[in-house]
All heavy atoms as TSV, in Angstrom:
chain	resi	resn	atom	element	x	y	z
A	1	MET	N	N	-144.039	-11.109	26.132
A	1	MET	CA	C	-144.001	-10.195	25.006
A	1	MET	C	C	-142.536	-9.954	24.645
A	1	MET	O	O	-141.721	-9.680	25.524
A	1	MET	CB	C	-144.688	-8.893	25.406
A	1	MET	CG	C	-144.687	-7.862	24.326
A	1	MET	SD	S	-145.435	-6.274	24.793
A	1	MET	CE	C	-146.937	-6.757	25.573
A	2	ASN	N	N	-142.230	-10.043	23.366
A	2	ASN	CA	C	-140.842	-9.831	22.987
A	2	ASN	C	C	-140.528	-8.339	22.885
A	2	ASN	O	O	-141.424	-7.495	22.860
A	2	ASN	CB	C	-140.492	-10.588	21.698
A	2	ASN	CG	C	-141.240	-10.062	20.488
A	2	ASN	OD1	O	-141.597	-8.899	20.428
A	2	ASN	ND2	N	-141.459	-10.927	19.528
A	3	GLN	N	N	-139.246	-8.032	22.830
A	3	GLN	CA	C	-138.805	-6.643	22.868
A	3	GLN	C	C	-139.258	-5.873	21.627
A	3	GLN	O	O	-139.600	-4.695	21.729
A	3	GLN	CB	C	-137.288	-6.577	23.018
A	3	GLN	CG	C	-136.809	-5.174	23.346
A	3	GLN	CD	C	-135.333	-5.121	23.643
A	3	GLN	OE1	O	-134.579	-5.956	23.181
A	3	GLN	NE2	N	-134.923	-4.132	24.404
A	4	ARG	N	N	-139.294	-6.516	20.499
A	4	ARG	CA	C	-139.703	-5.837	19.267
A	4	ARG	C	C	-141.153	-5.348	19.365
A	4	ARG	O	O	-141.466	-4.214	18.991
A	4	ARG	CB	C	-139.533	-6.791	18.090
A	4	ARG	CG	C	-139.787	-6.151	16.778
A	4	ARG	CD	C	-139.545	-7.153	15.662
A	4	ARG	NE	N	-139.486	-6.451	14.411
A	4	ARG	CZ	C	-138.783	-6.814	13.386
A	4	ARG	NH1	N	-138.050	-7.902	13.450
A	4	ARG	NH2	N	-138.796	-6.119	12.287
A	5	THR	N	N	-142.027	-6.187	19.886
A	5	THR	CA	C	-143.428	-5.805	20.062
A	5	THR	C	C	-143.551	-4.694	21.098
A	5	THR	O	O	-144.303	-3.736	20.913
A	5	THR	CB	C	-144.260	-7.023	20.508
A	5	THR	OG1	O	-144.099	-8.064	19.554
A	5	THR	CG2	C	-145.715	-6.672	20.660
A	6	ARG	N	N	-142.790	-4.813	22.189
A	6	ARG	CA	C	-142.819	-3.795	23.234
A	6	ARG	C	C	-142.352	-2.447	22.697
A	6	ARG	O	O	-142.917	-1.407	23.028
A	6	ARG	CB	C	-141.943	-4.255	24.404
A	6	ARG	CG	C	-142.471	-3.818	25.708
A	6	ARG	CD	C	-141.752	-4.294	26.943
A	6	ARG	NE	N	-140.467	-4.926	26.800
A	6	ARG	CZ	C	-140.250	-6.233	26.896
A	6	ARG	NH1	N	-141.245	-7.052	27.102
A	6	ARG	NH2	N	-139.041	-6.718	26.782
A	7	LYS	N	N	-141.341	-2.449	21.847
A	7	LYS	CA	C	-140.847	-1.195	21.268
A	7	LYS	C	C	-141.875	-0.567	20.343
A	7	LYS	O	O	-142.062	0.649	20.339
A	7	LYS	CB	C	-139.532	-1.423	20.539
A	7	LYS	CG	C	-138.360	-1.563	21.474
A	7	LYS	CD	C	-137.057	-1.657	20.728
A	7	LYS	CE	C	-135.909	-1.764	21.713
A	7	LYS	NZ	N	-134.607	-1.749	21.041
A	8	ALA	N	N	-142.554	-1.378	19.558
A	8	ALA	CA	C	-143.590	-0.848	18.668
A	8	ALA	C	C	-144.737	-0.243	19.476
A	8	ALA	O	O	-145.210	0.865	19.180
A	8	ALA	CB	C	-144.108	-1.948	17.744
A	9	MET	N	N	-145.162	-0.967	20.502
A	9	MET	CA	C	-146.249	-0.465	21.348
A	9	MET	C	C	-145.818	0.790	22.112
A	9	MET	O	O	-146.587	1.748	22.236
A	9	MET	CB	C	-146.691	-1.545	22.328
A	9	MET	CG	C	-147.423	-2.686	21.685
A	9	MET	SD	S	-147.780	-4.042	22.820
A	9	MET	CE	C	-148.726	-3.213	24.075
A	10	GLY	N	N	-144.594	0.791	22.613
A	10	GLY	CA	C	-144.083	1.943	23.351
A	10	GLY	C	C	-143.950	3.175	22.480
A	10	GLY	O	O	-144.270	4.288	22.906
A	11	THR	N	N	-143.488	2.987	21.261
A	11	THR	CA	C	-143.356	4.111	20.340
A	11	THR	C	C	-144.721	4.725	20.050
A	11	THR	O	O	-144.884	5.948	20.072
A	11	THR	CB	C	-142.684	3.664	19.032
A	11	THR	OG1	O	-141.379	3.149	19.346
A	11	THR	CG2	C	-142.549	4.808	18.056
A	12	ALA	N	N	-145.703	3.880	19.779
A	12	ALA	CA	C	-147.061	4.383	19.541
A	12	ALA	C	C	-147.602	5.098	20.776
A	12	ALA	O	O	-148.215	6.169	20.671
A	12	ALA	CB	C	-147.980	3.233	19.138
A	13	ALA	N	N	-147.358	4.535	21.950
A	13	ALA	CA	C	-147.831	5.146	23.190
A	13	ALA	C	C	-147.188	6.511	23.421
A	13	ALA	O	O	-147.862	7.459	23.832
A	13	ALA	CB	C	-147.556	4.227	24.377
A	14	ILE	N	N	-145.898	6.617	23.146
A	14	ILE	CA	C	-145.202	7.899	23.318
A	14	ILE	C	C	-145.771	8.942	22.378
A	14	ILE	O	O	-146.045	10.078	22.779
A	14	ILE	CB	C	-143.683	7.736	23.124
A	14	ILE	CG1	C	-143.086	6.978	24.310
A	14	ILE	CG2	C	-143.006	9.088	22.960
A	14	ILE	CD1	C	-141.628	6.583	24.119
A	15	VAL	N	N	-145.955	8.593	21.123
A	15	VAL	CA	C	-146.474	9.554	20.145
A	15	VAL	C	C	-147.866	10.031	20.557
A	15	VAL	O	O	-148.148	11.234	20.574
A	15	VAL	CB	C	-146.488	8.944	18.724
A	15	VAL	CG1	C	-147.251	9.821	17.755
A	15	VAL	CG2	C	-145.068	8.725	18.238
A	16	ILE	N	N	-148.737	9.092	20.905
A	16	ILE	CA	C	-150.099	9.449	21.305
A	16	ILE	C	C	-150.079	10.299	22.575
A	16	ILE	O	O	-150.775	11.319	22.667
A	16	ILE	CB	C	-150.955	8.187	21.490
A	16	ILE	CG1	C	-151.189	7.518	20.140
A	16	ILE	CG2	C	-152.272	8.504	22.183
A	16	ILE	CD1	C	-151.747	6.114	20.222
A	17	PHE	N	N	-149.269	9.902	23.560
A	17	PHE	CA	C	-149.196	10.651	24.812
A	17	PHE	C	C	-148.692	12.068	24.595
A	17	PHE	O	O	-149.274	13.025	25.118
A	17	PHE	CB	C	-148.304	9.936	25.833
A	17	PHE	CG	C	-148.037	10.767	27.047
A	17	PHE	CD1	C	-149.018	10.943	28.001
A	17	PHE	CD2	C	-146.811	11.405	27.215
A	17	PHE	CE1	C	-148.781	11.743	29.114
A	17	PHE	CE2	C	-146.570	12.197	28.312
A	17	PHE	CZ	C	-147.561	12.374	29.271
A	18	VAL	N	N	-147.608	12.230	23.827
A	18	VAL	CA	C	-147.023	13.561	23.634
A	18	VAL	C	C	-148.003	14.480	22.897
A	18	VAL	O	O	-148.149	15.653	23.254
A	18	VAL	CB	C	-145.663	13.466	22.915
A	18	VAL	CG1	C	-145.180	14.832	22.467
A	18	VAL	CG2	C	-144.631	12.831	23.835
A	19	ILE	N	N	-148.696	13.964	21.902
A	19	ILE	CA	C	-149.677	14.786	21.188
A	19	ILE	C	C	-150.808	15.203	22.127
A	19	ILE	O	O	-151.170	16.387	22.193
A	19	ILE	CB	C	-150.218	14.042	19.957
A	19	ILE	CG1	C	-149.127	13.921	18.895
A	19	ILE	CG2	C	-151.448	14.738	19.386
A	19	ILE	CD1	C	-149.472	13.007	17.741
A	20	ALA	N	N	-151.356	14.254	22.861
A	20	ALA	CA	C	-152.458	14.567	23.785
A	20	ALA	C	C	-151.997	15.526	24.881
A	20	ALA	O	O	-152.711	16.477	25.238
A	20	ALA	CB	C	-153.012	13.286	24.392
A	21	TYR	N	N	-150.806	15.288	25.407
A	21	TYR	CA	C	-150.278	16.142	26.471
A	21	TYR	C	C	-150.066	17.573	25.971
A	21	TYR	O	O	-150.443	18.540	26.636
A	21	TYR	CB	C	-148.967	15.562	27.003
A	21	TYR	CG	C	-148.370	16.371	28.119
A	21	TYR	CD1	C	-148.851	16.241	29.416
A	21	TYR	CD2	C	-147.345	17.272	27.888
A	21	TYR	CE1	C	-148.323	16.997	30.455
A	21	TYR	CE2	C	-146.804	18.027	28.912
A	21	TYR	CZ	C	-147.291	17.885	30.187
A	21	TYR	OH	O	-146.774	18.638	31.198
A	22	ALA	N	N	-149.460	17.706	24.794
A	22	ALA	CA	C	-149.199	19.039	24.251
A	22	ALA	C	C	-150.503	19.796	24.007
A	22	ALA	O	O	-150.618	20.978	24.352
A	22	ALA	CB	C	-148.398	18.931	22.957
A	23	LEU	N	N	-151.492	19.124	23.436
A	23	LEU	CA	C	-152.779	19.778	23.199
A	23	LEU	C	C	-153.451	20.178	24.509
A	23	LEU	O	O	-154.031	21.263	24.615
A	23	LEU	CB	C	-153.690	18.864	22.380
A	23	LEU	CG	C	-153.256	18.630	20.934
A	23	LEU	CD1	C	-154.133	17.573	20.282
A	23	LEU	CD2	C	-153.294	19.923	20.143
A	24	THR	N	N	-153.369	19.322	25.510
A	24	THR	CA	C	-153.959	19.627	26.812
A	24	THR	C	C	-153.274	20.829	27.460
A	24	THR	O	O	-153.944	21.740	27.963
A	24	THR	CB	C	-153.860	18.403	27.749
A	24	THR	OG1	O	-154.536	17.311	27.131
A	24	THR	CG2	C	-154.470	18.696	29.101
A	25	MET	N	N	-151.957	20.844	27.447
A	25	MET	CA	C	-151.227	21.959	28.067
A	25	MET	C	C	-151.446	23.269	27.306
A	25	MET	O	O	-151.538	24.332	27.920
A	25	MET	CB	C	-149.728	21.647	28.154
A	25	MET	CG	C	-149.392	20.597	29.192
A	25	MET	SD	S	-149.915	21.051	30.848
A	25	MET	CE	C	-151.104	19.779	31.179
A	26	MET	N	N	-151.535	23.188	25.974
A	26	MET	CA	C	-151.816	24.406	25.216
A	26	MET	C	C	-153.196	24.949	25.549
A	26	MET	O	O	-153.380	26.165	25.693
A	26	MET	CB	C	-151.716	24.139	23.711
A	26	MET	CG	C	-150.299	23.981	23.214
A	26	MET	SD	S	-150.145	23.893	21.431
A	26	MET	CE	C	-151.077	22.430	21.034
A	27	THR	N	N	-154.166	24.055	25.698
A	27	THR	CA	C	-155.521	24.482	26.055
A	27	THR	C	C	-155.549	25.084	27.455
A	27	THR	O	O	-156.119	26.161	27.659
A	27	THR	CB	C	-156.494	23.289	25.970
A	27	THR	OG1	O	-156.461	22.765	24.641
A	27	THR	CG2	C	-157.897	23.706	26.317
A	28	LEU	N	N	-154.945	24.382	28.409
A	28	LEU	CA	C	-154.899	24.914	29.778
A	28	LEU	C	C	-154.163	26.245	29.838
A	28	LEU	O	O	-154.609	27.185	30.494
A	28	LEU	CB	C	-154.216	23.912	30.711
A	28	LEU	CG	C	-155.038	22.723	31.153
A	28	LEU	CD1	C	-154.170	21.765	31.962
A	28	LEU	CD2	C	-156.235	23.162	31.969
A	29	GLY	N	N	-153.048	26.318	29.170
A	29	GLY	CA	C	-152.281	27.556	29.162
A	29	GLY	C	C	-153.054	28.699	28.527
A	29	GLY	O	O	-153.058	29.825	29.031
A	30	GLY	N	N	-153.724	28.407	27.420
A	30	GLY	CA	C	-154.502	29.445	26.754
A	30	GLY	C	C	-155.665	29.934	27.587
A	30	GLY	O	O	-155.994	31.121	27.586
A	31	GLU	N	N	-156.289	29.037	28.325
A	31	GLU	CA	C	-157.450	29.409	29.137
A	31	GLU	C	C	-157.058	30.042	30.479
A	31	GLU	O	O	-157.718	30.965	30.942
A	31	GLU	CB	C	-158.319	28.178	29.410
A	31	GLU	CG	C	-158.993	27.625	28.175
A	31	GLU	CD	C	-160.033	28.568	27.598
A	31	GLU	OE1	O	-160.742	29.225	28.384
A	31	GLU	OE2	O	-160.126	28.646	26.365
A	32	LEU	N	N	-156.028	29.514	31.111
A	32	LEU	CA	C	-155.727	29.916	32.481
A	32	LEU	C	C	-154.565	30.894	32.631
A	32	LEU	O	O	-154.496	31.607	33.634
A	32	LEU	CB	C	-155.414	28.668	33.326
A	32	LEU	CG	C	-156.500	27.595	33.382
A	32	LEU	CD1	C	-155.993	26.390	34.154
A	32	LEU	CD2	C	-157.769	28.146	34.001
A	33	VAL	N	N	-153.654	30.934	31.679
A	33	VAL	CA	C	-152.398	31.638	31.920
A	33	VAL	C	C	-152.175	32.818	30.979
A	33	VAL	O	O	-151.715	33.872	31.425
A	33	VAL	CB	C	-151.212	30.643	31.812
A	33	VAL	CG1	C	-149.902	31.346	32.045
A	33	VAL	CG2	C	-151.388	29.508	32.796
A	34	VAL	N	N	-152.489	32.660	29.718
A	34	VAL	CA	C	-152.183	33.702	28.732
A	34	VAL	C	C	-152.891	34.995	29.100
A	34	VAL	O	O	-154.078	35.008	29.422
A	34	VAL	CB	C	-152.579	33.235	27.312
A	34	VAL	CG1	C	-152.470	34.370	26.314
A	34	VAL	CG2	C	-151.713	32.081	26.886
A	35	GLY	N	N	-152.137	36.077	29.091
A	35	GLY	CA	C	-152.676	37.390	29.415
A	35	GLY	C	C	-152.602	37.751	30.882
A	35	GLY	O	O	-153.068	38.808	31.284
A	36	ARG	N	N	-152.016	36.894	31.692
A	36	ARG	CA	C	-151.921	37.176	33.137
A	36	ARG	C	C	-150.501	37.479	33.585
A	36	ARG	O	O	-150.173	37.327	34.753
A	36	ARG	CB	C	-152.469	35.998	33.925
A	36	ARG	CG	C	-153.918	35.775	33.620
A	36	ARG	CD	C	-154.578	34.927	34.609
A	36	ARG	NE	N	-155.979	34.816	34.224
A	36	ARG	CZ	C	-156.846	34.089	34.857
A	36	ARG	NH1	N	-156.485	33.413	35.914
A	36	ARG	NH2	N	-158.088	34.042	34.455
A	37	GLY	N	N	-149.675	37.856	32.656
A	37	GLY	CA	C	-148.316	38.242	33.006
A	37	GLY	C	C	-147.281	37.277	32.448
A	37	GLY	O	O	-147.495	36.066	32.409
A	38	LEU	N	N	-146.194	37.846	32.024
A	38	LEU	CA	C	-145.124	37.068	31.404
A	38	LEU	C	C	-144.529	36.052	32.368
A	38	LEU	O	O	-144.241	34.917	31.989
A	38	LEU	CB	C	-144.037	38.000	30.874
A	38	LEU	CG	C	-142.871	37.339	30.159
A	38	LEU	CD1	C	-143.355	36.604	28.918
A	38	LEU	CD2	C	-141.821	38.356	29.804
A	39	ALA	N	N	-144.355	36.449	33.626
A	39	ALA	CA	C	-143.742	35.536	34.606
A	39	ALA	C	C	-144.614	34.292	34.806
A	39	ALA	O	O	-144.092	33.174	34.862
A	39	ALA	CB	C	-143.530	36.255	35.930
A	40	LEU	N	N	-145.918	34.460	34.899
A	40	LEU	CA	C	-146.813	33.320	35.073
A	40	LEU	C	C	-146.799	32.421	33.843
A	40	LEU	O	O	-146.767	31.196	33.958
A	40	LEU	CB	C	-148.240	33.800	35.367
A	40	LEU	CG	C	-149.258	32.714	35.682
A	40	LEU	CD1	C	-148.845	31.944	36.934
A	40	LEU	CD2	C	-150.632	33.324	35.870
A	41	GLU	N	N	-146.806	33.033	32.656
A	41	GLU	CA	C	-146.752	32.247	31.427
A	41	GLU	C	C	-145.459	31.444	31.336
A	41	GLU	O	O	-145.488	30.250	31.031
A	41	GLU	CB	C	-146.876	33.161	30.202
A	41	GLU	CG	C	-148.262	33.707	29.982
A	41	GLU	CD	C	-148.348	34.541	28.732
A	41	GLU	OE1	O	-147.784	34.143	27.689
A	41	GLU	OE2	O	-148.990	35.609	28.779
A	42	LEU	N	N	-144.334	32.100	31.588
A	42	LEU	CA	C	-143.048	31.406	31.530
A	42	LEU	C	C	-142.984	30.275	32.544
A	42	LEU	O	O	-142.513	29.179	32.235
A	42	LEU	CB	C	-141.898	32.385	31.760
A	42	LEU	CG	C	-141.587	33.329	30.608
A	42	LEU	CD1	C	-140.529	34.345	31.034
A	42	LEU	CD2	C	-141.127	32.570	29.386
A	43	GLY	N	N	-143.460	30.533	33.748
A	43	GLY	CA	C	-143.453	29.502	34.778
A	43	GLY	C	C	-144.324	28.316	34.398
A	43	GLY	O	O	-143.911	27.162	34.530
A	44	PHE	N	N	-145.529	28.590	33.921
A	44	PHE	CA	C	-146.440	27.517	33.532
A	44	PHE	C	C	-145.839	26.664	32.428
A	44	PHE	O	O	-145.818	25.436	32.515
A	44	PHE	CB	C	-147.781	28.092	33.070
A	44	PHE	CG	C	-148.700	27.042	32.511
A	44	PHE	CD1	C	-149.436	26.230	33.358
A	44	PHE	CD2	C	-148.821	26.858	31.146
A	44	PHE	CE1	C	-150.273	25.250	32.848
A	44	PHE	CE2	C	-149.652	25.878	30.626
A	44	PHE	CZ	C	-150.379	25.074	31.482
A	45	TYR	N	N	-145.366	27.314	31.381
A	45	TYR	CA	C	-144.848	26.544	30.250
A	45	TYR	C	C	-143.524	25.855	30.573
A	45	TYR	O	O	-143.227	24.801	30.011
A	45	TYR	CB	C	-144.760	27.413	28.997
A	45	TYR	CG	C	-146.133	27.676	28.421
A	45	TYR	CD1	C	-146.679	28.947	28.407
A	45	TYR	CD2	C	-146.903	26.634	27.927
A	45	TYR	CE1	C	-147.947	29.176	27.903
A	45	TYR	CE2	C	-148.168	26.846	27.416
A	45	TYR	CZ	C	-148.686	28.125	27.404
A	45	TYR	OH	O	-149.943	28.334	26.908
A	46	ALA	N	N	-142.741	26.399	31.492
A	46	ALA	CA	C	-141.519	25.709	31.919
A	46	ALA	C	C	-141.864	24.429	32.674
A	46	ALA	O	O	-141.278	23.363	32.428
A	46	ALA	CB	C	-140.666	26.640	32.782
A	47	VAL	N	N	-142.829	24.521	33.579
A	47	VAL	CA	C	-143.238	23.332	34.340
A	47	VAL	C	C	-143.938	22.335	33.424
A	47	VAL	O	O	-143.642	21.135	33.440
A	47	VAL	CB	C	-144.145	23.735	35.527
A	47	VAL	CG1	C	-144.764	22.519	36.175
A	47	VAL	CG2	C	-143.354	24.548	36.539
A	48	ALA	N	N	-144.859	22.824	32.600
A	48	ALA	CA	C	-145.579	21.931	31.682
A	48	ALA	C	C	-144.620	21.289	30.686
A	48	ALA	O	O	-144.814	20.138	30.289
A	48	ALA	CB	C	-146.654	22.718	30.931
A	49	GLY	N	N	-143.579	22.007	30.321
A	49	GLY	CA	C	-142.600	21.469	29.381
A	49	GLY	C	C	-141.734	20.377	29.975
A	49	GLY	O	O	-141.114	19.600	29.252
A	50	ALA	N	N	-141.685	20.285	31.292
A	50	ALA	CA	C	-140.869	19.264	31.943
A	50	ALA	C	C	-141.691	18.093	32.489
A	50	ALA	O	O	-141.150	17.013	32.709
A	50	ALA	CB	C	-140.072	19.898	33.084
A	51	LEU	N	N	-142.987	18.274	32.684
A	51	LEU	CA	C	-143.799	17.238	33.313
A	51	LEU	C	C	-144.011	15.991	32.458
A	51	LEU	O	O	-144.323	14.934	32.992
A	51	LEU	CB	C	-145.168	17.813	33.720
A	51	LEU	CG	C	-145.169	18.678	34.962
A	51	LEU	CD1	C	-146.574	19.214	35.229
A	51	LEU	CD2	C	-144.668	17.914	36.164
A	52	TRP	N	N	-143.860	16.093	31.170
A	52	TRP	CA	C	-144.060	14.926	30.315
A	52	TRP	C	C	-142.869	13.969	30.392
A	52	TRP	O	O	-143.017	12.783	30.084
A	52	TRP	CB	C	-144.286	15.339	28.861
A	52	TRP	CG	C	-143.117	16.046	28.237
A	52	TRP	CD1	C	-142.832	17.362	28.311
A	52	TRP	CD2	C	-142.080	15.450	27.457
A	52	TRP	NE1	N	-141.668	17.637	27.637
A	52	TRP	CE2	C	-141.191	16.475	27.096
A	52	TRP	CE3	C	-141.810	14.145	27.033
A	52	TRP	CZ2	C	-140.055	16.239	26.324
A	52	TRP	CZ3	C	-140.684	13.932	26.263
A	52	TRP	CH2	C	-139.814	14.955	25.919
A	53	LEU	N	N	-141.735	14.433	30.821
A	53	LEU	CA	C	-140.527	13.610	30.812
A	53	LEU	C	C	-140.613	12.340	31.657
A	53	LEU	O	O	-140.233	11.264	31.165
A	53	LEU	CB	C	-139.313	14.443	31.229
A	53	LEU	CG	C	-138.873	15.487	30.197
A	53	LEU	CD1	C	-137.835	16.413	30.809
A	53	LEU	CD2	C	-138.332	14.811	28.964
A	54	PRO	N	N	-141.088	12.380	32.898
A	54	PRO	CA	C	-141.137	11.132	33.677
A	54	PRO	C	C	-142.009	10.054	33.033
A	54	PRO	O	O	-141.673	8.867	33.095
A	54	PRO	CB	C	-141.716	11.571	35.028
A	54	PRO	CG	C	-141.430	13.019	35.117
A	54	PRO	CD	C	-141.453	13.534	33.727
A	55	VAL	N	N	-143.110	10.456	32.421
A	55	VAL	CA	C	-143.990	9.475	31.774
A	55	VAL	C	C	-143.274	8.826	30.596
A	55	VAL	O	O	-143.254	7.597	30.460
A	55	VAL	CB	C	-145.307	10.140	31.322
A	55	VAL	CG1	C	-146.169	9.150	30.561
A	55	VAL	CG2	C	-146.051	10.702	32.514
A	56	VAL	N	N	-142.667	9.635	29.755
A	56	VAL	CA	C	-141.975	9.099	28.586
A	56	VAL	C	C	-140.759	8.279	29.009
A	56	VAL	O	O	-140.475	7.226	28.427
A	56	VAL	CB	C	-141.594	10.236	27.615
A	56	VAL	CG1	C	-140.704	9.730	26.499
A	56	VAL	CG2	C	-142.850	10.872	27.034
A	57	MET	N	N	-140.062	8.703	30.049
A	57	MET	CA	C	-138.922	7.925	30.528
A	57	MET	C	C	-139.354	6.558	31.040
A	57	MET	O	O	-138.669	5.552	30.811
A	57	MET	CB	C	-138.183	8.694	31.625
A	57	MET	CG	C	-137.397	9.866	31.088
A	57	MET	SD	S	-136.723	11.014	32.313
A	57	MET	CE	C	-136.093	9.963	33.563
A	58	ALA	N	N	-140.507	6.493	31.706
A	58	ALA	CA	C	-141.016	5.204	32.181
A	58	ALA	C	C	-141.375	4.288	31.011
A	58	ALA	O	O	-141.097	3.081	31.040
A	58	ALA	CB	C	-142.233	5.418	33.072
A	59	ILE	N	N	-141.961	4.854	29.966
A	59	ILE	CA	C	-142.298	4.046	28.787
A	59	ILE	C	C	-141.025	3.543	28.116
A	59	ILE	O	O	-140.936	2.369	27.729
A	59	ILE	CB	C	-143.166	4.853	27.802
A	59	ILE	CG1	C	-144.518	5.183	28.424
A	59	ILE	CG2	C	-143.365	4.075	26.493
A	59	ILE	CD1	C	-145.373	6.152	27.610
A	60	ILE	N	N	-140.031	4.398	27.990
A	60	ILE	CA	C	-138.766	3.986	27.367
A	60	ILE	C	C	-138.084	2.904	28.200
A	60	ILE	O	O	-137.543	1.938	27.656
A	60	ILE	CB	C	-137.843	5.203	27.155
A	60	ILE	CG1	C	-138.441	6.112	26.072
A	60	ILE	CG2	C	-136.429	4.761	26.782
A	60	ILE	CD1	C	-137.736	7.438	25.923
A	61	ARG	N	N	-138.117	3.050	29.521
A	61	ARG	CA	C	-137.537	2.025	30.394
A	61	ARG	C	C	-138.244	0.685	30.183
A	61	ARG	O	O	-137.617	-0.363	30.108
A	61	ARG	CB	C	-137.650	2.478	31.852
A	61	ARG	CG	C	-136.557	1.957	32.723
A	61	ARG	CD	C	-136.584	2.560	34.128
A	61	ARG	NE	N	-136.397	4.015	34.110
A	61	ARG	CZ	C	-137.274	4.891	34.601
A	61	ARG	NH1	N	-138.383	4.485	35.166
A	61	ARG	NH2	N	-137.032	6.169	34.552
A	62	TRP	N	N	-139.564	0.714	30.055
A	62	TRP	CA	C	-140.348	-0.504	29.805
A	62	TRP	C	C	-139.984	-1.094	28.441
A	62	TRP	O	O	-139.831	-2.300	28.302
A	62	TRP	CB	C	-141.835	-0.179	29.878
A	62	TRP	CG	C	-142.713	-1.310	29.505
A	62	TRP	CD1	C	-143.022	-2.408	30.270
A	62	TRP	CD2	C	-143.409	-1.482	28.270
A	62	TRP	NE1	N	-143.874	-3.236	29.579
A	62	TRP	CE2	C	-144.120	-2.696	28.349
A	62	TRP	CE3	C	-143.494	-0.724	27.104
A	62	TRP	CZ2	C	-144.913	-3.156	27.303
A	62	TRP	CZ3	C	-144.287	-1.179	26.068
A	62	TRP	CH2	C	-144.980	-2.393	26.182
A	63	MET	N	N	-139.798	-0.241	27.443
A	63	MET	CA	C	-139.459	-0.715	26.105
A	63	MET	C	C	-138.080	-1.381	26.072
A	63	MET	O	O	-137.857	-2.290	25.278
A	63	MET	CB	C	-139.442	0.472	25.109
A	63	MET	CG	C	-140.802	1.013	24.785
A	63	MET	SD	S	-140.765	2.616	23.919
A	63	MET	CE	C	-139.603	2.359	22.631
A	64	ALA	N	N	-137.173	-0.920	26.908
A	64	ALA	CA	C	-135.787	-1.404	26.863
A	64	ALA	C	C	-135.562	-2.702	27.644
A	64	ALA	O	O	-134.471	-3.274	27.586
A	64	ALA	CB	C	-134.863	-0.323	27.415
A	65	ARG	N	N	-136.585	-3.165	28.347
A	65	ARG	CA	C	-136.421	-4.428	29.094
A	65	ARG	C	C	-136.105	-5.561	28.133
A	65	ARG	O	O	-136.577	-5.571	26.993
A	65	ARG	CB	C	-137.714	-4.772	29.831
A	65	ARG	CG	C	-137.948	-3.968	31.052
A	65	ARG	CD	C	-139.079	-4.487	31.904
A	65	ARG	NE	N	-140.012	-5.356	31.215
A	65	ARG	CZ	C	-141.283	-5.522	31.530
A	65	ARG	NH1	N	-141.774	-4.832	32.518
A	65	ARG	NH2	N	-142.050	-6.347	30.876
A	66	PRO	N	N	-135.314	-6.507	28.589
A	66	PRO	CA	C	-135.004	-7.656	27.712
A	66	PRO	C	C	-136.271	-8.418	27.328
A	66	PRO	O	O	-137.186	-8.543	28.130
A	66	PRO	CB	C	-134.095	-8.535	28.581
A	66	PRO	CG	C	-133.615	-7.664	29.667
A	66	PRO	CD	C	-134.627	-6.587	29.849
A	67	GLY	N	N	-136.280	-8.908	26.100
A	67	GLY	CA	C	-137.436	-9.639	25.610
A	67	GLY	C	C	-137.483	-11.063	26.139
A	67	GLY	O	O	-136.511	-11.600	26.647
A	68	SER	N	N	-138.647	-11.663	26.002
A	68	SER	CA	C	-138.820	-13.031	26.463
A	68	SER	C	C	-138.681	-14.025	25.308
A	68	SER	O	O	-138.807	-15.217	25.498
A	68	SER	CB	C	-140.195	-13.182	27.107
A	68	SER	OG	O	-141.210	-12.911	26.154
A	69	GLY	N	N	-138.456	-13.506	24.137
A	69	GLY	CA	C	-138.363	-14.432	23.018
A	69	GLY	C	C	-137.593	-13.929	21.869
A	69	GLY	O	O	-136.996	-12.979	21.743
């Protein structure tokens, strides 16, 4: 697979992942955390706000690999 195709696929994957992840975390936060104290809310959203980074970084690393053609 050449790098151009990998970048297109990776970009689409990142967009889809970030949208799905954000919706999932908002739902979980709304159901499990909201209304149970500011400290718990801040902690949840701080952790949830950082957990998407390793996945996106792995996709970007895959996209940046040299192409085969």
